[in-house]
MDTraj code that builds the backbone (N, CA, C; nanometers):
import mdtraj as md
import numpy as np

residues = "MET LYS ASP VAL ILE ILE PHE GLY THR ASN ASP LEU ALA GLN LEU ALA LYS PHE TYR ILE GLU SER ASP PRO SER TYR SER ASP TYR ARG VAL ALA ALA PHE THR VAL ASP GLN ASP HIS ILE ARG SER PRO THR PHE GLU ASP LEU PRO VAL VAL PRO PHE GLU GLU ILE GLU LYS THR TYR SER PRO ASP ASN PHE TYR LEU PHE ALA PRO LEU THR GLY ILE LYS MET ASN GLN VAL ARG LYS ALA VAL TYR ASN ARG GLY LYS ALA LYS GLY TYR LYS PHE ILE SER TYR VAL SER SER GLN ALA THR ILE PHE ASN ASN LYS ILE GLY GLU ASN CYS PHE ILE LEU GLU ASP ASN THR LEU GLN PRO TYR THR SER ILE GLY ASN ASN VAL VAL MET TRP SER GLY ASN HIS ILE GLY HIS HIS SER VAL VAL GLU ASP HIS VAL PHE PHE THR SER HIS VAL VAL MET SER GLY HIS CYS HIS ILE GLY GLU ARG ALA TRP LEU GLY VAL ASN ALA THR LEU ARG ASP GLY LEU GLU ILE GLY GLU GLY THR LEU ILE ALA MET GLY SER LEU ILE THR LYS ASN THR GLU THR ASP SER PHE TYR MET GLY SER PRO ALA LYS LEU GLN THR ARG LYS SER HIS GLU VAL TYR".split()
xyz = np.array([
    [0.0617, -0.1286, -0.0009],
    [0.0157, -0.0235, 0.0044],
    [0.0968, 0.1589, 0.0028],
    [0.0515, 0.1987, -0.1054],
    [0.1692, 0.3413, -0.0922],
    [0.0664, 0.4288, -0.0713],
    [0.1462, 0.4898, 0.0765],
    [0.0310, 0.6311, 0.1385],
    [0.0537, 0.7429, 0.0322],
    [-0.0223, 0.7989, 0.0594],
    [-0.0426, 0.9633, -0.0332],
    [-0.0834, 1.0648, 0.0880],
    [0.0070, 1.1803, 0.0991],
    [-0.0518, 1.2958, 0.1532],
    [-0.1066, 1.4152, 0.0530],
    [-0.2197, 1.4135, 0.0221],
    [-0.2485, 1.5198, -0.0663],
    [-0.2251, 1.6912, 0.0227],
    [-0.1787, 1.7657, -0.0847],
    [-0.1358, 1.9099, -0.0902],
    [-0.2792, 2.0010, -0.1378],
    [-0.3876, 2.0247, -0.0289],
    [-0.4803, 2.1233, -0.0190],
    [-0.5784, 2.0771, 0.0634],
    [-0.6948, 2.1839, 0.0892],
    [-0.8282, 2.1582, 0.1810],
    [-0.8940, 2.2075, 0.0239],
    [-0.9140, 2.1848, -0.0060],
    [-1.0882, 2.2647, -0.1354],
    [-1.0764, 2.1763, -0.1912],
    [-1.1811, 2.1923, -0.3676],
    [-1.2800, 2.0750, -0.4270],
    [-1.1445, 2.0302, -0.5248],
    [-1.0147, 2.0783, -0.5444],
    [-0.9395, 2.0128, -0.6119],
    [-0.8490, 1.9066, -0.5171],
    [-0.8796, 1.9422, -0.3748],
    [-0.8059, 1.8065, -0.3151],
    [-0.9110, 1.6644, -0.3079],
    [-1.0657, 1.7798, -0.2784],
    [-1.1397, 1.6341, -0.2609],
    [-1.1511, 1.6147, -0.3846],
    [-1.1751, 1.6290, -0.5625],
    [-1.1622, 1.5438, -0.6123],
    [-1.0737, 1.4647, -0.6071],
    [-0.9060, 1.5177, -0.5876],
    [-0.8081, 1.3987, -0.6048],
    [-0.8041, 1.2454, -0.5019],
    [-0.8528, 1.3048, -0.4419],
    [-0.8882, 1.1798, -0.3232],
    [-1.0388, 1.0928, -0.3680],
    [-1.1200, 1.1629, -0.4320],
    [-1.2415, 1.0743, -0.4942],
    [-1.1650, 0.9365, -0.6030],
    [-1.0735, 1.0403, -0.7010],
    [-1.0430, 0.9653, -0.7799],
    [-0.9460, 0.8501, -0.7854],
    [-0.8654, 0.8692, -0.6315],
    [-0.7746, 0.7887, -0.6145],
    [-0.8417, 0.6965, -0.5646],
    [-0.9383, 0.6885, -0.4793],
    [-0.9871, 0.5816, -0.4185],
    [-1.0548, 0.5074, -0.4848],
    [-1.1413, 0.5939, -0.6217],
    [-1.2438, 0.5189, -0.7075],
    [-1.2067, 0.4301, -0.7963],
    [-1.0960, 0.4679, -0.8789],
    [-0.9966, 0.4183, -0.9689],
    [-0.9412, 0.2867, -0.9248],
    [-1.0517, 0.1691, -1.0406],
    [-0.9250, 0.0305, -0.9820],
    [-0.7707, 0.0457, -0.9606],
    [-0.7371, 0.1148, -1.0794],
    [-0.5847, 0.1288, -1.1501],
    [-0.4923, 0.1336, -0.9936],
    [-0.5981, 0.2332, -0.9152],
    [-0.5155, 0.3275, -0.7407],
    [-0.5288, 0.2221, -0.6458],
    [-0.6149, 0.0596, -0.6560],
    [-0.6364, 0.0343, -0.5640],
    [-0.5163, -0.0059, -0.4661],
    [-0.4035, -0.0015, -0.4956],
    [-0.2745, 0.0067, -0.3807],
    [-0.2356, 0.1161, -0.3308],
    [-0.3001, 0.2049, -0.3427],
    [-0.2986, 0.3544, -0.2809],
    [-0.3881, 0.4182, -0.1938],
    [-0.3270, 0.4652, -0.0663],
    [-0.4743, 0.5703, -0.0007],
    [-0.4322, 0.6701, 0.0569],
    [-0.4907, 0.7903, 0.0466],
    [-0.4678, 0.8983, 0.0907],
    [-0.4882, 0.8750, 0.2642],
    [-0.3907, 0.9189, 0.3600],
    [-0.3475, 0.9162, 0.4554],
    [-0.3984, 1.0588, 0.5245],
    [-0.3916, 1.1990, 0.4224],
    [-0.4198, 1.2916, 0.4977],
    [-0.4158, 1.3748, 0.4452],
    [-0.4064, 1.5394, 0.4366],
    [-0.3676, 1.6502, 0.3686],
    [-0.2800, 1.7110, 0.4427],
    [-0.2715, 1.8653, 0.3431],
    [-0.1682, 1.9181, 0.3986],
    [-0.1775, 2.0495, 0.3297],
    [-0.1634, 2.1629, 0.3815],
    [-0.1394, 2.2712, 0.3382],
    [-0.0522, 2.3826, 0.4780],
    [-0.0352, 2.4792, 0.4073],
    [0.0406, 2.6332, 0.5144],
    [-0.0293, 2.5990, 0.6267],
    [0.0516, 2.6298, 0.7111],
    [0.0065, 2.6642, 0.8717],
    [-0.1195, 2.7966, 0.8638],
    [-0.0747, 2.8872, 0.7908],
    [-0.1726, 3.0091, 0.7714],
    [-0.2992, 2.9866, 0.7131],
    [-0.3282, 2.8469, 0.6454],
    [-0.4138, 2.8347, 0.5686],
    [-0.5258, 2.7047, 0.6396],
    [-0.5043, 2.6526, 0.7331],
    [-0.5333, 2.5305, 0.8185],
    [-0.6627, 2.6305, 0.8896],
    [-0.7916, 2.5791, 0.8315],
    [-0.9158, 2.6110, 0.8864],
    [-0.9837, 2.5217, 0.9986],
    [-0.9601, 2.3900, 0.9625],
    [-0.9949, 2.2404, 1.0663],
    [-0.8600, 2.2298, 1.1117],
    [-0.9142, 2.0756, 1.2161],
    [-0.8181, 2.0148, 1.2132],
    [-0.7792, 1.9150, 1.1057],
    [-0.9778, 1.8786, 1.0346],
    [-0.9645, 1.7363, 0.9599],
    [-0.9887, 1.8198, 0.7951],
    [-1.0127, 1.7048, 0.7773],
    [-1.0719, 1.7674, 0.6010],
    [-1.0882, 1.6174, 0.5434],
    [-1.2463, 1.5923, 0.4808],
    [-1.2896, 1.4593, 0.4717],
    [-1.2569, 1.3247, 0.5471],
    [-1.2125, 1.4149, 0.6673],
    [-1.2670, 1.2914, 0.7726],
    [-1.1399, 1.2489, 0.7673],
    [-1.0614, 1.3521, 0.7550],
    [-0.8569, 1.2509, 0.7765],
    [-0.7802, 1.4568, 0.8496],
    [-0.6757, 1.3820, 0.9006],
    [-0.6132, 1.5176, 0.9659],
    [-0.5361, 1.5901, 0.8451],
    [-0.5295, 1.7250, 0.9141],
    [-0.4583, 1.8369, 0.7813],
    [-0.3492, 1.9109, 0.8780],
    [-0.2246, 1.8539, 0.7802],
    [-0.1170, 1.8525, 0.8889],
    [-0.0478, 2.0369, 0.8673],
    [0.0475, 2.1071, 0.8601],
    [0.1161, 2.1868, 0.8411],
    [0.2592, 2.1664, 0.7386],
    [0.1940, 2.2040, 0.6381],
    [0.2905, 2.1609, 0.5242],
    [0.4603, 2.1704, 0.5941],
    [0.4970, 2.2958, 0.6609],
    [0.5636, 2.3435, 0.6945],
    [0.6513, 2.2220, 0.7976],
    [0.5549, 2.1667, 0.8682],
    [0.6569, 2.0433, 0.9850],
    [0.6207, 1.9579, 0.9181],
    [0.5571, 1.8949, 0.7664],
    [0.4593, 1.7581, 0.7310],
    [0.5978, 1.6518, 0.7845],
    [0.6813, 1.6793, 0.7574],
    [0.7634, 1.5930, 0.7488],
    [0.8497, 1.5221, 0.8930],
    [0.7676, 1.5873, 1.0180],
    [0.8213, 1.5052, 1.1641],
    [0.6739, 1.4497, 1.1423],
    [0.5588, 1.4137, 1.0912],
    [0.4664, 1.3735, 1.1126],
    [0.5129, 1.2156, 1.0038],
    [0.4863, 1.2570, 0.8833],
    [0.4778, 1.1843, 0.7174],
    [0.5971, 1.1918, 0.7224],
    [0.7497, 1.1070, 0.7210],
    [0.8412, 1.0687, 0.6915],
    [0.8159, 1.0546, 0.5068],
    [0.9255, 1.1472, 0.4577],
    [0.8946, 1.1405, 0.2881],
    [0.9978, 1.0007, 0.2509],
    [1.0386, 0.9268, 0.4154],
    [1.0679, 0.7726, 0.3563],
    [0.9403, 0.6599, 0.3161],
    [0.8503, 0.7461, 0.4071],
    [0.7105, 0.6151, 0.4002],
    [0.6006, 0.6655, 0.3628],
    [0.5730, 0.7770, 0.3056],
    [0.4720, 0.8883, 0.2502],
    [0.5296, 0.9648, 0.1154],
    [0.4215, 0.9773, 0.0212],
    [0.4064, 1.0047, -0.1275],
    [0.3581, 1.1581, -0.1179],
    [0.4038, 1.2536, -0.1947],
    [0.3096, 1.3757, -0.1733],
    [0.2279, 1.3527, -0.3341],
    [0.0566, 1.4499, -0.3411],
    [0.0006, 1.5017, -0.4616],
    [0.0211, 1.6027, -0.4296],
    [-0.0169, 1.6907, -0.5341],
    [-0.0220, 1.8330, -0.5214],
    [-0.1062, 1.8999, -0.6092],
    [-0.2431, 1.8871, -0.6734],
    [-0.3157, 1.8847, -0.7536],
    [-0.3937, 1.9797, -0.7954],
    [-0.3259, 2.1310, -0.8076],
    [-0.3024, 2.2639, -0.7748],
    [-0.3878, 2.3179, -0.8855],
    [-0.4692, 2.4226, -0.8487],
    [-0.4939, 2.4947, -0.9909],
    [-0.3569, 2.5932, -1.0694],
    [-0.4316, 2.6962, -1.1786],
    [-0.3074, 2.7139, -1.2792],
    [-0.2867, 2.8776, -1.2503],
    [-0.3470, 2.9334, -1.0840],
    [-0.3135, 3.0563, -1.0536],
    [-0.2370, 3.0934, -1.0594],
    [-0.2023, 3.2346, -1.1405],
    [-0.0576, 3.3106, -1.1314],
    [0.0454, 3.2654, -1.2283],
    [-0.0121, 3.1978, -1.3242],
    [0.0340, 3.1274, -1.4326],
    [0.1138, 2.9620, -1.4053],
    [0.0596, 2.9292, -1.3291],
    [0.1316, 2.7751, -1.2447],
    [0.2451, 2.8231, -1.1543],
    [0.2428, 2.9878, -1.1217],
    [0.4019, 2.9946, -1.0422],
    [0.3407, 2.9238, -0.8805],
    [0.2530, 2.9074, -0.8431],
    [0.2219, 2.8785, -0.7506],
    [0.2475, 2.6963, -0.7391],
    [0.1370, 2.6302, -0.8326],
    [0.1363, 2.5121, -0.8311],
    [0.3225, 2.4343, -0.8439],
    [0.4010, 2.5475, -0.9510],
    [0.5545, 2.4949, -0.9213],
    [0.6302, 2.5187, -0.7631],
    [0.6103, 2.6621, -0.7131],
    [0.6617, 2.6387, -0.6051],
    [0.6411, 2.5500, -0.5070],
    [0.5349, 2.4882, -0.4854],
    [0.4268, 2.3734, -0.4125],
    [0.5184, 2.2429, -0.4062],
    [0.5457, 2.2160, -0.5898],
    [0.5820, 2.1409, -0.6205],
    [0.7939, 2.1083, -0.5830],
    [0.8005, 2.2590, -0.6038],
    [0.9414, 2.2347, -0.5583],
    [1.0213, 2.2079, -0.4577],
    [0.8455, 2.2901, -0.3404],
    [0.8962, 2.2778, -0.1825],
    [0.8717, 2.1276, -0.1492],
    [0.7951, 2.0342, -0.2256],
    [0.7984, 1.9136, -0.1942],
    [0.9256, 1.8082, -0.2260],
    [0.9663, 1.8290, -0.2977],
    [1.1090, 1.8001, -0.3872],
    [1.2174, 1.8580, -0.2868],
    [1.2389, 1.9810, -0.2415],
    [1.3415, 2.0041, -0.1470],
    [1.3637, 1.9348, -0.0071],
    [1.2015, 1.9000, 0.0639],
    [1.1730, 1.8316, 0.1359],
    [1.2471, 1.7241, 0.1443],
    [1.2326, 1.6536, 0.0097],
    [1.3065, 1.4667, -0.0078],
    [1.1326, 1.3465, -0.0440],
    [1.0323, 1.4515, -0.0831],
    [0.9537, 1.3416, -0.1092],
    [0.9316, 1.3346, -0.2573],
    [0.8810, 1.2231, -0.2586],
    [0.8563, 1.1688, -0.4370],
    [0.7069, 1.1940, -0.4293],
    [0.6437, 1.2306, -0.5249],
    [0.5153, 1.2647, -0.5455],
    [0.4704, 1.1397, -0.6623],
    [0.3417, 1.1094, -0.6199],
    [0.2937, 1.0759, -0.7429],
    [0.1939, 1.1098, -0.8512],
    [0.1678, 1.0690, -0.9648],
    [0.0785, 1.0936, -1.0637],
    [-0.0535, 1.0280, -1.0611],
    [-0.1390, 1.0780, -1.0720],
    [-0.3046, 0.9797, -1.1199],
    [-0.2935, 1.0266, -1.2687],
    [-0.3594, 0.9159, -1.3342],
    [-0.3393, 0.9200, -1.5134],
    [-0.5194, 0.8026, -1.4384],
    [-0.5954, 0.8751, -1.4797],
    [-0.7504, 0.7726, -1.5304],
    [-0.7134, 0.6667, -1.5758],
    [-0.7926, 0.5460, -1.5537],
    [-0.8085, 0.4501, -1.6420],
    [-0.8605, 0.4439, -1.7405],
    [-0.9472, 0.5732, -1.7581],
    [-1.0555, 0.6053, -1.8439],
    [-0.9804, 0.7154, -1.9015],
    [-0.8707, 0.7206, -1.9228],
    [-0.8060, 0.8059, -2.0277],
    [-0.6506, 0.6726, -2.1019],
    [-0.6903, 0.7666, -2.2253],
    [-0.5965, 0.6664, -2.3559],
    [-0.4673, 0.7281, -2.3666],
    [-0.3808, 0.6184, -2.3192],
    [-0.2845, 0.6064, -2.3192],
    [-0.1974, 0.5288, -2.4096],
    [-0.0653, 0.5602, -2.4237],
    [0.0128, 0.4464, -2.5609],
    [0.1614, 0.4702, -2.4663],
    [0.1752, 0.3910, -2.3388],
    [0.2848, 0.4125, -2.2987],
    [0.3711, 0.5299, -2.3143],
    [0.3045, 0.6211, -2.2824],
    [0.3745, 0.7559, -2.2905],
    [0.4536, 0.7766, -2.1831],
    [0.5926, 0.8642, -2.1780],
    [0.6693, 0.9145, -2.0910],
    [0.5538, 1.0028, -1.9982],
    [0.5085, 0.9689, -1.8946],
    [0.4565, 1.0797, -1.7819],
    [0.5200, 1.1017, -1.6593],
    [0.5330, 1.2447, -1.6459],
    [0.6372, 1.3055, -1.5540],
    [0.5285, 1.2044, -1.3991],
    [0.5850, 1.2643, -1.2859],
    [0.5485, 1.2969, -1.1768],
    [0.4330, 1.4151, -1.1527],
    [0.3178, 1.3920, -1.0374],
    [0.2914, 1.5123, -1.0010],
    [0.1770, 1.5371, -1.1026],
    [0.1032, 1.4473, -1.1893],
    [0.0532, 1.5154, -1.2985],
    [-0.1083, 1.4821, -1.2547],
    [-0.1751, 1.5115, -1.2547],
    [-0.3404, 1.4874, -1.2768],
    [-0.3541, 1.5214, -1.4319],
    [-0.4021, 1.3605, -1.4584],
    [-0.5024, 1.3454, -1.5813],
    [-0.5882, 1.2978, -1.6230],
    [-0.6653, 1.3374, -1.6217],
    [-0.8448, 1.2802, -1.6260],
    [-0.8692, 1.1945, -1.6922],
    [-1.0153, 1.2231, -1.7165],
    [-1.1015, 1.0560, -1.7728],
    [-1.1297, 1.1750, -1.9317],
    [-1.0854, 1.0477, -2.0099],
    [-1.1170, 1.1060, -2.1660],
    [-1.0471, 1.1635, -2.1827],
    [-0.9098, 1.2166, -2.1622],
    [-0.7600, 1.2546, -2.2385],
    [-0.7376, 1.1467, -2.3440],
    [-0.6909, 1.2106, -2.4388],
    [-0.5812, 1.1103, -2.5254],
    [-0.4847, 1.1512, -2.5360],
    [-0.4085, 1.0567, -2.5062],
    [-0.2613, 1.0907, -2.5502],
    [-0.1906, 1.0303, -2.6592],
    [-0.1806, 1.0882, -2.7861],
    [-0.0965, 1.0175, -2.9321],
    [0.0414, 0.9215, -2.8799],
    [0.0735, 0.8214, -2.9513],
    [0.1699, 0.7520, -2.9572],
    [0.3073, 0.8677, -2.9457],
    [0.4295, 0.8941, -2.9051],
    [0.5363, 0.9129, -2.9383],
    [0.5175, 1.0759, -2.8494],
    [0.4307, 1.0558, -2.7740],
    [0.3652, 1.2668, -2.7329],
    [0.4467, 1.1941, -2.5692],
    [0.5202, 1.3154, -2.4824],
    [0.6215, 1.3029, -2.3871],
    [0.5301, 1.3948, -2.2841],
    [0.4609, 1.3587, -2.1639],
    [0.4525, 1.4959, -2.0726],
    [0.5634, 1.5161, -1.9422],
    [0.5680, 1.6782, -1.9188],
    [0.6875, 1.6585, -1.7849],
    [0.6271, 1.6507, -1.6776],
    [0.6390, 1.6688, -1.5465],
    [0.6528, 1.7071, -1.4573],
    [0.5121, 1.8055, -1.3877],
    [0.4351, 1.7403, -1.3158],
    [0.3560, 1.8768, -1.2553],
    [0.2609, 1.9724, -1.3131],
    [0.2197, 1.8361, -1.4300],
    [0.1113, 1.8812, -1.5466],
    [-0.0434, 1.8303, -1.5204],
    [-0.1538, 1.9244, -1.5117],
    [-0.2654, 1.9117, -1.4828],
    [-0.3538, 1.8877, -1.6317],
    [-0.3786, 1.8145, -1.6686],
    [-0.4935, 1.7741, -1.7446],
    [-0.6454, 1.7238, -1.7347],
    [-0.7207, 1.8539, -1.7528],
    [-0.8967, 1.8103, -1.7101],
    [-0.9467, 1.7328, -1.7856],
    [-1.0462, 1.6793, -1.7835],
    [-1.1159, 1.5922, -1.8760],
    [-1.0958, 1.6450, -2.1006],
    [-1.1244, 1.5450, -2.1119],
    [-1.1406, 1.5195, -2.2256],
    [-1.0441, 1.6232, -2.4006],
    [-0.9377, 1.5892, -2.3640],
    [-0.8282, 1.6675, -2.4117],
    [-0.7845, 1.5736, -2.4956],
    [-0.7180, 1.6571, -2.6781],
    [-0.6444, 1.5359, -2.7452],
    [-0.4816, 1.5678, -2.7338],
    [-0.4045, 1.5337, -2.7381],
    [-0.2922, 1.5832, -2.7462],
    [-0.1842, 1.4796, -2.8508],
    [-0.2020, 1.5542, -2.9298],
    [-0.1573, 1.4920, -3.0976],
    [0.0373, 1.4334, -3.0056],
    [0.0586, 1.3172, -3.1212],
    [0.1665, 1.2622, -3.1504],
    [0.2531, 1.3390, -3.1912],
    [0.4013, 1.2600, -3.1251],
    [0.5135, 1.3190, -3.0645],
    [0.5333, 1.5015, -3.0567],
    [0.4286, 1.4957, -2.9888],
    [0.4638, 1.6060, -2.9403],
    [0.5039, 1.6225, -2.7936],
    [0.5332, 1.7565, -2.7052],
    [0.6254, 1.7672, -2.5778],
    [0.5337, 1.8839, -2.5215],
    [0.5122, 1.8356, -2.4039],
    [0.4674, 1.9101, -2.2934],
    [0.5647, 1.8891, -2.1938],
    [0.6162, 2.0495, -2.1724],
    [0.7437, 2.0879, -2.0754],
    [0.6501, 2.0937, -1.8963],
    [0.7167, 2.1152, -1.8107],
    [0.6632, 2.0912, -1.6707],
    [0.5987, 2.1726, -1.6509],
    [0.4925, 2.1542, -1.5226],
    [0.4012, 2.2896, -1.5077],
    [0.3186, 2.3759, -1.5826],
    [0.2351, 2.2569, -1.6545],
    [0.1481, 2.3087, -1.7641],
    [-0.0118, 2.2664, -1.7164],
    [-0.0910, 2.3607, -1.7809],
    [-0.2453, 2.3262, -1.7080],
    [-0.2864, 2.2945, -1.8817],
    [-0.3781, 2.2101, -1.9073],
    [-0.4954, 2.2098, -1.9942],
    [-0.6017, 2.1901, -1.9057],
    [-0.7085, 2.2745, -1.9693],
    [-0.8877, 2.3186, -1.8857],
    [-0.9243, 2.1559, -1.9704],
    [-1.0527, 2.1686, -2.0339],
    [-1.0902, 2.0398, -2.1131],
    [-1.1561, 2.0952, -2.2400],
    [-1.0914, 1.9747, -2.3100],
    [-1.1041, 1.9735, -2.4825],
    [-1.0579, 2.0769, -2.5516],
    [-0.9269, 2.0599, -2.5474],
    [-0.8226, 2.1183, -2.6005],
    [-0.7678, 2.0152, -2.7263],
    [-0.7881, 2.0845, -2.8672],
    [-0.7321, 1.9998, -2.9151],
    [-0.6026, 2.0065, -2.9609],
    [-0.4936, 1.9775, -2.9423],
    [-0.3749, 2.0109, -3.0008],
    [-0.2822, 1.9069, -3.0734],
    [-0.2831, 1.9297, -3.1821],
    [-0.2224, 1.8303, -3.2805],
    [-0.0351, 1.8022, -3.2677],
    [0.0148, 1.7386, -3.3960],
    [0.1078, 1.6354, -3.3727],
    [0.2021, 1.7345, -3.3562],
    [0.3481, 1.7098, -3.3569],
    [0.4881, 1.7089, -3.3008],
    [0.4570, 1.9010, -3.2790],
    [0.3817, 1.9362, -3.1454],
    [0.3662, 2.0625, -3.1012],
    [0.4758, 2.0783, -2.9777],
    [0.5150, 2.1200, -2.9013],
    [0.6201, 2.1862, -2.8310],
    [0.5580, 2.2693, -2.7017],
    [0.4686, 2.2493, -2.6559],
    [0.4051, 2.3259, -2.5465],
    [0.5158, 2.3827, -2.4033],
    [0.5266, 2.4802, -2.3599],
    [0.7299, 2.5079, -2.3419],
    [0.6199, 2.5758, -2.1430],
    [0.7317, 2.5116, -2.0419],
    [0.6822, 2.5629, -1.9425],
    [0.5918, 2.6558, -1.9069],
    [0.4446, 2.6081, -1.7959],
    [0.3830, 2.6884, -1.7458],
    [0.2439, 2.7459, -1.8385],
    [0.2825, 2.6909, -1.9594],
    [0.1567, 2.7279, -2.0414],
    [0.0471, 2.7089, -1.9753],
    [-0.0650, 2.7952, -2.0133],
    [-0.2141, 2.7435, -1.9874],
    [-0.2969, 2.7851, -2.0952],
    [-0.4044, 2.6357, -2.1259],
    [-0.4246, 2.6945, -2.2239],
    [-0.6034, 2.6143, -2.1762],
    [-0.6931, 2.7199, -2.2680],
    [-0.8048, 2.7389, -2.2267],
    [-0.9047, 2.6125, -2.2383],
    [-1.0547, 2.6058, -2.2291],
    [-1.1374, 2.5489, -2.2849],
    [-1.1981, 2.5306, -2.4016],
    [-1.1419, 2.4511, -2.5049],
    [-1.1944, 2.4568, -2.6327],
    [-1.1023, 2.5070, -2.7295],
    [-0.9914, 2.5449, -2.6923],
    [-0.8752, 2.6126, -2.7570],
    [-0.8013, 2.4985, -2.8521],
    [-0.7509, 2.5443, -2.9613],
    [-0.6775, 2.4577, -3.0959],
    [-0.5981, 2.4932, -3.1200],
    [-0.4568, 2.3396, -3.1357],
    [-0.3710, 2.4331, -3.1740],
    [-0.3092, 2.3675, -3.3035],
    [-0.3139, 2.3884, -3.4002],
    [-0.2128, 2.3531, -3.5148],
    [-0.1602, 2.2803, -3.5416],
    [-0.0476, 2.2218, -3.5837],
    [0.0648, 2.0742, -3.6019],
    [0.1662, 2.1593, -3.5510],
    [0.2832, 2.1105, -3.5032],
    [0.4452, 2.1798, -3.5654],
    [0.4228, 2.3248, -3.4423],
    [0.3159, 2.3677, -3.3425],
    [0.3364, 2.5084, -3.3163],
    [0.4832, 2.4701, -3.1977],
    [0.5202, 2.5829, -3.1251],
    [0.5929, 2.6136, -3.0465],
    [0.5221, 2.7072, -2.9560],
    [0.4606, 2.6778, -2.8630],
    [0.4185, 2.7410, -2.7627],
    [0.5193, 2.8018, -2.6666],
    [0.5190, 2.9044, -2.6089],
    [0.6297, 3.0425, -2.5667],
    [0.6006, 2.9747, -2.3948],
    [0.7039, 2.9866, -2.3366],
    [0.6805, 2.9463, -2.1811],
    [0.5903, 3.0875, -2.1183],
    [0.5052, 3.0346, -2.0500],
    [0.4225, 3.0742, -1.9812],
    [0.3033, 3.1344, -2.0411],
    [0.3079, 3.1034, -2.1680],
    [0.1844, 3.1294, -2.2873],
    [0.0556, 3.1158, -2.1979],
    [-0.0629, 3.2097, -2.2051],
    [-0.2252, 3.2195, -2.1974],
    [-0.3168, 3.2079, -2.2711],
    [-0.3451, 3.1095, -2.3232],
    [-0.4155, 3.0858, -2.4669],
    [-0.6007, 3.0600, -2.4107],
    [-0.6676, 3.1970, -2.4218],
    [-0.8129, 3.2547, -2.4015],
    [-0.8878, 3.1213, -2.4667],
    [-0.9925, 3.0496, -2.3869],
    [-1.0611, 2.9412, -2.4110],
    [-1.1113, 2.9947, -2.5815],
    [-1.1600, 2.9238, -2.6281],
    [-1.2673, 2.8644, -2.7474],
    [-1.1140, 2.9510, -2.8776],
    [-0.9805, 2.9661, -2.8553],
    [-0.8678, 3.0526, -2.9290],
    [-0.8178, 2.9407, -3.0293],
    [-0.8001, 2.9626, -3.1476],
    [-0.7352, 2.8793, -3.2787],
    [-0.6012, 2.9239, -3.2868],
    [-0.5005, 2.8761, -3.2647],
    [-0.3556, 2.9191, -3.2324],
    [-0.2843, 2.8448, -3.3791],
    [-0.2470, 2.9272, -3.4628],
    [-0.1890, 2.8955, -3.5697],
    [-0.0198, 2.9184, -3.6063],
    [0.0143, 2.9733, -3.5273],
    [0.1548, 3.0360, -3.5111],
    [0.1843, 3.0316, -3.4204],
    [0.3271, 3.0477, -3.3851],
    [0.4083, 3.0092, -3.2532],
    [0.3521, 3.1486, -3.1642],
    [0.3937, 3.0875, -3.0091],
    [0.3252, 3.2055, -2.9321],
    [0.4735, 3.2906, -2.9000],
    [0.4801, 3.3870, -2.8034],
    [0.5819, 3.4312, -2.7230],
    [0.5893, 3.4004, -2.5662],
    [0.6852, 3.4209, -2.5374],
    [0.7291, 3.3713, -2.4019],
    [0.6078, 3.4700, -2.2937],
    [0.5345, 3.4233, -2.1933],
    [0.4709, 3.5166, -2.1115],
    [0.3815, 3.6248, -2.1653],
    [0.2992, 3.5287, -2.2917],
    [0.2184, 3.6394, -2.3656],
    [0.0913, 3.5747, -2.3792],
    [-0.0237, 3.6723, -2.3814],
    [-0.1731, 3.6383, -2.3742],
    [-0.2363, 3.6199, -2.5681],
    [-0.2720, 3.5001, -2.5733],
    [-0.4157, 3.5470, -2.6981],
    [-0.5270, 3.4651, -2.6827],
    [-0.5775, 3.5536, -2.7513],
    [-0.7402, 3.5552, -2.7863],
    [-0.7766, 3.5617, -2.9019],
    [-0.8753, 3.4753, -2.9572],
    [-0.9570, 3.5131, -3.0656],
    [-0.9108, 3.3380, -3.1921],
    [-0.9982, 3.3843, -3.2888],
    [-1.0336, 3.2960, -3.3729],
    [-0.9801, 3.3117, -3.5291],
    [-0.9226, 3.3506, -3.5567],
    [-0.7497, 3.2851, -3.5607],
    [-0.7362, 3.4220, -3.4010],
    [-0.6401, 3.3340, -3.3513],
    [-0.5919, 3.4591, -3.1789],
    [-0.5004, 3.5105, -3.2181],
    [-0.4948, 3.5984, -3.1683],
    [-0.4037, 3.7277, -3.2096],
    [-0.3031, 3.7438, -3.0519],
    [-0.2024, 3.7969, -3.0871],
    [-0.1417, 3.8436, -2.9521],
    [-0.1964, 3.9530, -2.8716],
    [-0.2489, 3.9699, -2.7404],
    [-0.2501, 4.0711, -2.7056],
    [-0.1681, 4.1784, -2.6615],
    [-0.2050, 4.2768, -2.5483],
    [-0.1226, 4.3691, -2.5440],
    [-0.0679, 4.3545, -2.3760],
    [-0.1803, 4.2548, -2.2584],
    [-0.1120, 4.2368, -2.1743],
    [-0.0518, 4.1418, -2.1432],
    [0.0442, 4.1312, -2.0664],
    [0.1074, 3.9514, -2.0499],
    [0.0104, 3.9303, -1.9539],
    [0.0494, 3.7115, -2.0084],
    [0.0056, 3.6889, -1.9443],
    [-0.0392, 3.6845, -1.7773],
    [0.0622, 3.7180, -1.6914],
    [0.0891, 3.7363, -1.5782],
    [-0.0335, 3.8527, -1.5220],
    [-0.0743, 3.9481, -1.6012],
    [-0.0959, 4.0201, -1.5734],
    [-0.2820, 3.9957, -1.5829],
    [-0.3070, 3.8443, -1.6324],
    [-0.4437, 3.8073, -1.6866],
    [-0.4965, 3.7203, -1.5449],
    [-0.3563, 3.6364, -1.5517],
    [-0.4075, 3.5259, -1.4400],
    [-0.3313, 3.4807, -1.3704],
])
top = md.Topology()
chain = top.add_chain()
for i, resn in enumerate(residues, 1):
    res = top.add_residue(resn, chain, resSeq=i)
    for name in ("N", "CA", "C"):
        top.add_atom(name, md.element.get_by_symbol(name[0]), res)
traj = md.Trajectory(xyz[None], top)
């Protein structure tokens, strides 16, 4: 049995517990507790399990015996998720990934602390980095690379041979043509059609999408 500590006491943490406990592919995993920073603790328990301060988590739940899982939102262009992941690694923890048994995968390379939900299709020869979230129903094209700390919402269609830079955020129903380079920290608005490479820390919106004047971190 692999004991897991989930970072968070919100909807995503609740969903993570539900998915892990409901998916037969994760029958050898058990959620043991939740953790957040001390100043965010509102109750000693969540989902009938203890909530422990992240600053002192290793005193109660040793990284030798417990795994971490941090399924956080993409707020501040994924910088918050990246920081929590790096703090956990600095404490010596290994992170699990959750890949739904109802996702379609082909022996893809998938990093740690990924949260990949039902009805995602990862075509062959596509690799996924660490700390990547893929909400339900995305199509990830063949021979593509998704770097660390990227957030896909739902029903994104990404054609083959794309390269998604670190911390990119892709909105619902966005469409990417084949062979694109999506720059680090790119924010793609919902329903956007991306036909050209994007710039670092940029914001694109529309169909076809146009570069907006505001930077991505000024929007989300």
